[in-house]
C-alpha positions as CSV (number, residue, x, y, z in Angstrom):
1,M,0.0,0.0,0.1
2,K,1.3,3.4,-1.0
3,L,0.8,6.0,1.4
4,T,1.5,9.2,-0.8
5,P,-2.1,9.0,-2.3
6,V,-3.5,9.2,1.2
7,V,-1.2,12.1,2.2
8,E,-2.4,13.9,-0.5
9,Q,-6.0,13.4,0.2
10,L,-5.2,14.5,3.8
11,E,-3.5,17.7,2.8
12,K,-6.5,18.6,0.8
13,E,-9.0,17.6,3.3
14,Y,-7.4,19.2,6.1
15,K,-5.9,22.2,4.4
16,G,-6.0,25.3,6.6
17,K,-6.8,23.1,10.0
18,V,-3.9,21.0,10.1
19,K,-0.6,21.2,8.1
20,I,0.8,18.1,6.4
21,V,3.9,17.6,5.0
22,A,5.7,14.8,3.2
23,A,9.3,14.1,3.2
24,D,11.4,11.5,1.2
25,V,13.8,10.0,3.7
26,G,16.2,8.9,0.7
27,E,16.4,12.7,0.1
28,N,16.3,14.0,3.5
29,E,18.6,11.2,5.5
30,E,19.5,14.0,8.0
31,T,16.0,14.8,8.7
32,A,15.1,11.2,9.2
33,S,17.9,10.4,11.4
34,S,17.1,13.3,13.7
35,L,13.6,12.0,14.0
36,G,14.6,8.6,14.6
37,I,12.8,7.2,11.6
38,A,14.0,3.8,11.5
39,S,11.3,2.2,9.2
40,I,9.2,3.4,6.4
41,P,6.3,4.5,5.8
42,C,6.6,6.7,9.2
43,V,3.8,9.3,9.9
44,I,4.8,11.7,12.8
45,Y,2.3,14.2,14.6
46,F,3.5,17.2,15.7
47,K,2.0,19.8,17.8
48,G,3.5,22.7,19.2
49,G,6.9,21.6,17.6
50,Q,6.7,18.4,19.8
51,E,6.2,14.9,18.6
52,V,2.8,14.0,20.1
53,S,2.3,10.3,18.1
54,R,3.8,8.4,15.6
55,I,2.4,5.6,13.2
56,V,4.9,3.3,11.5
57,G,3.6,1.4,8.6
58,A,1.0,1.6,5.9
59,F,-2.7,1.5,7.0
60,P,-5.8,2.5,5.9
61,K,-6.4,6.3,5.4
62,Q,-9.0,6.1,8.4
63,K,-6.3,5.3,10.9
64,F,-4.5,8.3,9.8
65,V,-7.9,10.5,10.3
66,D,-8.5,9.0,13.7
67,E,-5.2,10.1,14.8
68,I,-5.5,13.7,13.3
69,K,-8.9,13.7,15.2
70,A,-7.5,12.6,18.4
71,Q,-4.5,14.7,18.5
72,F,-5.9,18.0,17.1
73,G,-9.6,17.7,17.6
74,V,-10.6,18.4,14.0
């Protein structure tokens, strides 16, 4: 399961409510290392600049939506 289409959908659905960005760990090795990303796909949720949650693995879109709702109340 590719996560890119899910991320793109979430970006559109939550525009103006939650900032969603994607990074290619192959092109951003330093960032991946500094965040402790050991497996991909890896989705990290930040609030106030601090990590509040992390999902490792490819899951259906609803899992990511549920986490957005839980962490950001939107």
